[in-house]
C-alpha positions, 0 to 999 in steps of 0.5 A: 866167918866159920871156916875163916879163922886161920885167915883171921889169925893169920893176917893178925900175926902178920899184920902184927909182925908188920906195925913192929916192924915198921915201928921199929926201924920206920918210926924210930929207925933204929936197925933191927937184927936177926933176934930182934925179928925172930922176937917179933915173928913170936909175938906175931904167932901169939896174935894171931893164934889167940885171934884164931883161937877165939874164933874157933870156940866162937867167942864172940864178945871176946875177940872184937874186945881184944881186937880193939885193944890190940889196935888200942895198943898200937897207937899207943905204942906210936904214940910213945915213940914219936913223942920220945918220953924222957928218950926212952920212948922206944922202951915205953912203946913196946912195954905198953904194946904188951900192957894193953894186949895182955889186958885186952886178952885178959879183959874180953875172956872175962866179959866173955866168961860172965856173958856165958853165965848170964847166958847159961842162968837164963836158960835155966 
């Protein structure tokens, strides 16, 4: 996985974009406007860059934690879309996706930092 960080980032970004579009268009049945496509593309780009940066900087612990958090976030988004709690499933789905993804990014970087500190102290 040494030189494939760009490919992994592109796959993560495109799959994020595709899942967002499929969720809104097919699950909820909402017509998507151009500005929504742009917002989803920017979010997919952010996710792709985050994944590629983690691989580029060799954050081997943070990357899988972030990927698991991203998968959990998409499952929760689709669950909120399907259940449609109080008629606000679309809003709750997008908010849960953003919150869980950002929380997963923060937790993964904190865990990576702690493991790196422990490894540095063991060496000295």
